[in-house]
C-alpha positions as CSV (number, residue, x, y, z in Angstrom):
1,M,-4.0,21.7,-13.6
2,D,-4.7,20.4,-16.8
3,R,-2.4,17.3,-16.5
4,K,-1.8,14.6,-14.2
5,L,0.6,15.6,-11.3
6,N,3.9,13.8,-10.9
7,V,4.3,12.7,-7.4
8,L,7.5,11.3,-5.9
9,H,6.8,9.1,-2.8
10,L,9.3,8.9,0.2
11,L,8.7,6.0,2.5
12,S,10.2,6.0,6.2
13,W,9.2,2.2,6.1
14,F,9.3,0.2,3.0
15,P,9.8,-3.6,2.0
16,T,13.2,-5.1,2.2
17,P,14.3,-8.7,1.6
18,S,14.6,-9.2,5.2
19,D,11.1,-7.8,5.8
20,P,8.9,-7.8,2.8
21,Y,5.8,-6.5,4.5
22,A,7.4,-3.5,6.1
23,G,5.4,-0.2,5.2
24,N,2.8,-2.3,3.1
25,F,0.2,-0.2,4.2
26,C,2.0,2.8,2.6
27,L,2.4,0.9,-0.6
28,K,-1.4,0.2,-0.6
29,Q,-2.2,3.8,-0.4
30,I,0.4,4.5,-3.5
31,Q,-1.3,2.1,-5.4
32,S,-4.8,3.6,-4.7
33,V,-3.8,7.0,-5.6
34,S,-1.6,6.1,-8.6
35,D,-4.8,5.7,-11.0
36,E,-5.1,9.3,-10.3
37,V,-1.6,10.8,-10.7
38,N,1.8,9.6,-12.1
39,S,3.8,7.9,-9.2
40,V,7.4,6.9,-8.4
41,V,8.5,5.7,-5.1
42,L,12.2,6.2,-4.2
43,S,13.9,4.1,-1.5
44,C,17.6,3.8,-0.8
45,C,19.1,1.0,1.5
46,L,22.3,-0.2,2.8
47,E,23.3,-3.8,1.9
48,D,26.3,-5.8,3.3
49,E,26.5,-8.4,0.2
50,Q,26.5,-5.5,-2.2
51,E,29.5,-5.8,-4.7
52,S,29.4,-2.4,-6.3
53,A,29.2,0.9,-4.3
54,R,25.7,1.6,-5.9
55,R,23.2,-0.3,-7.8
56,V,19.7,0.7,-9.3
57,E,16.7,-1.5,-9.2
58,V,13.4,-0.7,-10.7
59,V,10.4,-2.8,-9.6
60,E,7.1,-2.2,-11.7
61,Y,3.9,-2.3,-10.1
62,P,0.6,-2.1,-12.3
63,N,0.4,1.8,-11.9
64,F,3.7,3.0,-10.3
65,K,7.4,2.4,-10.2
66,H,9.7,1.6,-7.0
67,L,13.0,2.7,-7.5
68,Y,15.5,1.1,-5.1
69,V,19.1,2.5,-4.7
70,H,21.2,-0.3,-3.3
71,V,24.4,1.1,-1.4
72,K,27.3,-1.0,-0.1
73,R,27.4,-0.8,3.7
74,S,30.4,0.7,5.3
75,K,31.8,-0.4,8.5
76,F,31.5,3.2,9.9
77,D,27.9,4.3,10.8
78,W,28.7,7.9,10.4
79,W,29.8,7.1,6.7
80,N,26.6,5.1,6.2
81,K,24.6,8.1,7.0
82,F,26.3,10.1,4.3
83,L,26.1,7.1,2.0
84,L,22.2,7.1,2.4
85,F,22.0,11.0,2.1
86,S,24.1,11.0,-1.1
87,A,21.9,8.0,-2.4
88,Y,18.6,9.9,-2.0
89,H,20.1,12.9,-4.1
90,F,21.4,10.4,-6.6
91,G,17.8,9.0,-6.5
92,L,16.2,12.3,-7.3
93,R,18.6,12.9,-10.1
94,Y,17.7,9.5,-11.5
95,V,13.9,10.0,-11.2
96,R,14.2,13.4,-13.0
97,R,16.3,12.0,-15.8
98,H,14.3,8.7,-16.4
99,F,10.9,9.0,-15.4
100,F,9.6,12.7,-14.7
101,N,10.2,16.1,-12.9
102,P,8.1,15.8,-9.7
103,D,5.6,18.3,-8.9
104,L,4.9,17.3,-5.3
105,I,6.6,15.0,-2.8
106,H,4.4,12.6,-0.7
107,Q,6.3,11.6,2.5
108,H,5.0,8.5,4.3
109,V,5.6,8.5,8.0
110,T,7.6,11.7,9.3
111,L,10.9,10.1,10.6
112,P,13.5,9.3,9.5
113,L,13.1,10.2,5.9
114,G,10.9,13.3,6.4
115,R,14.1,15.0,7.0
116,M,15.0,14.6,3.2
117,A,11.5,16.0,2.2
118,Y,12.0,18.9,4.2
119,L,15.4,19.5,2.6
120,W,14.2,19.1,-0.7
121,S,11.4,21.7,-0.2
122,R,14.0,24.1,0.8
123,W,16.8,23.4,-1.8
124,H,14.6,22.5,-4.9
125,E,11.2,24.2,-3.9
126,L,9.4,21.0,-4.0
127,P,6.4,21.2,-1.8
128,Y,5.3,17.8,0.0
129,V,2.2,16.5,1.8
130,L,2.8,13.7,4.6
131,T,0.8,10.8,5.5
132,E,1.2,9.6,9.2
133,H,0.5,6.1,10.5
134,W,3.1,6.2,13.4
135,T,2.0,5.1,16.9
136,I,4.7,7.4,18.5
137,Y,2.2,10.2,19.0
138,Q,-0.1,8.0,21.1
139,P,-0.1,8.7,25.0
140,Q,1.0,5.3,25.7
141,N,4.3,6.1,23.9
142,R,4.9,9.6,25.3
143,E,8.2,8.5,26.9
144,M,9.5,7.3,23.5
145,M,9.1,11.1,22.3
146,T,12.5,12.5,23.2
147,P,13.0,16.4,22.9
148,R,15.4,16.1,19.9
149,M,12.8,13.9,17.9
150,L,10.1,16.2,18.5
151,R,12.0,19.2,17.4
152,Q,12.4,17.5,14.0
153,I,8.9,16.0,13.8
154,R,7.5,19.6,14.6
155,A,9.8,21.1,11.7
156,I,8.9,18.3,9.2
157,A,5.2,18.1,10.0
158,N,4.6,22.2,10.3
159,H,6.2,22.6,6.9
160,A,4.1,20.2,5.0
161,K,1.6,21.6,2.8
162,R,-1.1,19.0,4.2
163,I,-1.0,16.4,6.9
164,M,-3.0,13.1,6.1
165,P,-3.4,11.1,9.4
166,V,-5.2,7.7,9.1
167,S,-7.7,8.6,12.0
168,A,-9.1,11.6,13.6
169,N,-7.7,10.3,16.8
170,L,-4.2,10.5,15.6
171,Q,-4.8,14.1,14.3
172,H,-5.6,15.0,17.7
173,C,-2.6,13.2,19.2
174,M,-0.4,15.1,16.7
175,Q,-2.0,18.5,17.5
176,E,-1.4,17.7,21.2
177,Y,2.4,18.1,20.3
178,D,1.6,21.6,18.7
179,I,1.3,20.4,15.1
180,T,-0.5,23.0,13.3
181,A,-0.2,22.3,9.5
182,P,-3.6,21.7,7.8
183,F,-5.0,18.3,8.4
184,R,-7.4,15.8,6.1
185,V,-8.0,12.4,7.7
186,I,-7.6,9.8,5.1
187,P,-7.8,6.3,6.4
188,N,-5.9,3.1,5.3
189,V,-6.7,1.3,2.2
190,V,-8.0,-2.6,1.5
191,D,-8.0,-4.3,-1.7
192,T,-11.5,-5.2,-1.8
193,N,-10.8,-7.3,-4.8
194,L,-8.5,-9.7,-2.8
195,F,-10.3,-9.6,0.6
196,V,-13.8,-10.9,-0.1
197,P,-16.4,-12.8,1.8
198,G,-15.7,-16.5,2.0
199,N,-18.2,-19.3,2.0
200,G,-17.9,-20.5,5.6
201,G,-15.7,-22.2,8.0
202,Y,-13.4,-25.3,7.8
203,E,-14.5,-29.0,7.9
204,D,-13.5,-29.3,11.6
205,G,-17.0,-28.1,12.5
206,K,-15.4,-25.5,14.9
207,K,-15.9,-21.9,15.2
208,H,-12.7,-20.0,14.0
209,I,-11.4,-16.9,15.6
210,L,-8.6,-15.1,13.6
211,H,-5.7,-12.9,14.9
212,V,-3.4,-11.4,12.3
213,S,-0.3,-9.2,13.6
214,T,3.2,-8.6,14.1
215,L,2.8,-10.1,17.6
216,R,4.9,-7.4,19.1
217,E,3.9,-7.8,22.7
218,E,4.0,-4.0,23.5
219,A,1.4,-3.1,21.1
220,K,-0.5,-6.3,20.4
221,N,-0.7,-7.9,24.0
222,A,-0.8,-11.3,22.4
223,S,0.3,-12.9,25.9
224,G,-3.0,-11.2,27.6
225,M,-5.0,-12.9,24.5
226,L,-3.7,-16.1,25.1
227,R,-4.5,-16.1,28.7
228,V,-8.0,-15.4,27.9
229,I,-8.1,-18.1,25.4
230,A,-6.8,-20.6,28.1
231,Q,-9.6,-19.6,30.5
232,L,-12.1,-20.0,27.8
233,A,-10.8,-23.4,26.9
234,Q,-11.4,-24.5,30.4
235,H,-14.9,-24.9,29.9
236,R,-15.5,-25.1,26.2
237,R,-13.4,-26.2,23.2
238,D,-15.8,-25.7,20.2
239,F,-13.5,-23.1,18.7
240,V,-10.2,-22.5,17.2
241,L,-7.8,-19.4,17.2
242,D,-5.8,-19.2,14.0
243,I,-2.8,-16.6,14.5
244,V,-1.0,-15.5,11.4
245,H,2.0,-13.3,12.5
246,D,5.3,-11.7,10.9
247,Y,7.6,-12.5,13.7
248,P,8.3,-15.8,15.7
249,R,7.3,-15.8,19.3
250,P,8.6,-19.1,21.1
251,D,7.3,-17.8,24.6
252,L,3.7,-17.8,23.2
253,E,4.1,-21.2,21.5
254,Q,5.5,-22.6,25.0
255,F,2.7,-21.1,26.8
256,V,0.4,-22.9,24.3
257,K,2.2,-26.4,25.0
258,E,2.1,-25.8,28.9
259,N,-1.6,-25.1,29.0
260,Q,-2.6,-27.9,26.7
261,L,-4.0,-25.7,23.8
262,E,-2.4,-27.5,20.9
263,D,-5.9,-28.5,19.6
264,V,-7.0,-24.8,20.1
265,V,-4.4,-22.2,19.2
266,F,-2.7,-22.6,15.8
267,F,0.6,-20.5,14.9
268,H,0.6,-20.0,11.0
269,G,3.6,-17.7,10.7
270,R,4.1,-15.0,7.9
271,K,1.8,-15.5,4.9
272,S,1.2,-13.7,1.8
273,E,-1.6,-11.4,1.2
274,A,-3.6,-13.9,-0.8
275,E,-3.1,-16.7,1.8
276,I,-4.1,-14.2,4.6
277,A,-7.4,-13.5,2.6
278,E,-8.1,-17.2,2.8
279,F,-7.8,-17.1,6.5
280,Y,-10.5,-14.2,6.8
281,N,-12.6,-16.4,4.4
282,H,-12.7,-19.4,6.7
283,A,-13.1,-17.3,9.9
284,D,-16.1,-16.6,12.0
285,F,-14.9,-13.3,13.6
286,F,-11.7,-11.3,14.0
287,L,-9.8,-10.7,17.4
288,L,-7.4,-7.9,18.3
289,F,-6.4,-7.1,22.0
290,S,-4.2,-4.1,21.3
291,N,-2.6,-1.9,23.9
292,F,-2.2,0.8,21.3
293,E,-3.2,1.4,17.6
294,N,-4.0,4.0,14.9
295,L,-6.2,2.5,12.5
296,P,-5.4,-1.3,12.0
297,C,-5.4,-2.4,8.4
298,V,-6.3,-6.0,9.8
299,I,-9.8,-4.6,11.1
300,I,-10.6,-3.1,7.7
301,E,-9.5,-6.3,5.9
302,A,-12.0,-8.2,8.3
303,F,-14.7,-5.9,7.2
304,A,-14.0,-6.4,3.6
305,C,-14.4,-9.9,4.2
306,G,-17.6,-9.3,6.0
307,L,-16.4,-10.2,9.4
308,P,-17.3,-8.8,12.9
309,V,-14.5,-8.1,15.1
310,V,-13.7,-8.0,19.0
311,T,-11.3,-5.3,19.7
312,T,-10.0,-2.7,22.2
313,D,-11.1,0.8,22.2
314,V,-7.7,2.3,21.4
315,G,-6.4,4.9,18.9
316,G,-8.8,5.4,15.9
317,I,-10.5,2.1,16.1
318,R,-13.9,3.6,17.8
319,E,-14.1,5.8,14.6
320,I,-14.9,2.6,12.5
321,V,-16.2,0.0,15.0
322,D,-19.8,0.0,16.3
323,E,-22.4,-2.5,17.5
324,S,-23.2,-3.4,14.0
325,R,-19.7,-4.4,12.9
326,G,-18.5,-5.7,16.6
327,R,-17.6,-5.2,20.1
328,L,-15.2,-2.6,21.9
329,L,-13.6,-3.3,25.4
330,P,-10.9,-1.2,27.4
331,A,-7.5,-2.2,26.6
332,G,-5.9,-4.8,28.9
333,D,-9.2,-5.9,30.4
334,E,-9.0,-9.7,30.3
335,Q,-12.0,-10.4,32.1
336,R,-14.2,-8.4,29.7
337,L,-12.2,-9.8,26.6
338,L,-13.3,-13.2,28.1
339,A,-16.9,-12.3,28.2
340,E,-17.0,-10.6,24.7
341,V,-15.2,-13.6,23.0
342,E,-17.7,-16.0,24.6
343,L,-20.5,-13.7,23.4
344,M,-19.3,-13.3,19.8
345,L,-18.7,-17.3,19.5
346,D,-22.5,-17.8,20.3
347,H,-23.6,-14.8,18.2
348,H,-21.1,-14.1,15.4
349,Q,-23.7,-15.5,12.8
350,E,-26.2,-12.8,13.7
351,Y,-24.2,-10.1,12.0
352,D,-25.1,-8.4,8.7
353,R,-22.0,-9.4,6.7
354,E,-23.3,-7.9,3.6
355,A,-23.4,-4.7,5.6
356,I,-20.1,-5.0,7.0
357,R,-18.7,-5.7,3.5
358,Q,-20.5,-2.7,2.2
359,Y,-18.9,-0.5,4.8
360,A,-15.6,-1.4,3.7
361,E,-16.2,-0.6,0.2
362,D,-17.8,2.6,0.9
363,H,-14.9,3.9,3.2
364,F,-11.6,2.0,2.5
365,S,-11.5,0.6,-1.0
366,K,-8.8,1.8,-3.5
367,P,-11.0,4.0,-5.7
368,V,-12.4,5.9,-2.8
369,I,-9.0,6.3,-0.8
370,G,-7.3,7.2,-4.2
371,K,-9.7,10.0,-5.1
372,Q,-9.3,11.4,-1.5
373,I,-5.4,11.5,-1.6
374,A,-5.5,12.7,-5.1
375,A,-7.8,15.6,-4.1
376,V,-5.2,16.8,-1.4
377,Y,-2.5,16.8,-3.9
378,Y,-4.5,19.1,-6.3
379,A,-5.4,21.2,-3.5
380,V,-2.0,22.3,-2.7
381,F,-1.7,23.9,-6.2
382,Q,-5.1,25.8,-6.0
């Protein structure tokens, strides 16, 4: 093809006023590829405060546009489903009228919006590719995969021209569910211009451990992490655990008070990306004690800042963490975590931070990931 492709992106998870960071990893991939192709993102959302039946908003990013179609919510759930269905068809017409005729749809996460990509591929002969980040495929979540959900996922995924899971482990998990479309593993992306190595710790003279997550217990096992920190604090208090988190956890805050950890554990709440980058700049290493993951953005952000990590051997993490970049341990093993954190507190300065940073630039930077995704797009038309 002798011109740039026109790509319409559909996001099952996308930022909203109530959750501005939902699906931010999808937008990062879109930012990375949009130097290579023309991109528009289409999202439709129901709103209670909407005055008119439908309102169009276009958010301008440096290299792509995000089209929001806001729809006034009905009191009937069945009608809201129809309203969203109609809004996406309106959005496609709007994109064609005001921006471009799409050559390709890039569906980010199979459900729920992959149904629309599937329909448009049939009705409008629009091919689509699929990026998958969802942990529903992980063995720990097998009970969540209902027969109806699996039928829908198989239909959508197997009709895709290419599937781009963020890890080889996720590809394997999807194939276990008889998903057979062509795969190409493309990892998550990090802004290596924002996440950069810092100049050291804080003036308090303590070693700083950083944890960044949603704090959703079933995935992140934050309570297990804090139990280990409480054990560690019984015989040394030369460290601080900084926790940056999307959602409140009053139970964890109460645990910290009950165990007299107010000078050790600090909850910082939700922060902007720039503010999170500052936390990495002052940290000595990164900690993640998850029960399941695919390929966590927070680990590659830590790498971009030159930080070693202590984390669990789940999902695709072992594909990027080796002894030169951190320590792996079994999920849920609190005694092993205690030993690994203590070891890292005493030896974090021995890691080659420049090499860790270079690994992030070579494997997860926007130019690298953007070219990989664009290559998949163009391969569809070869």
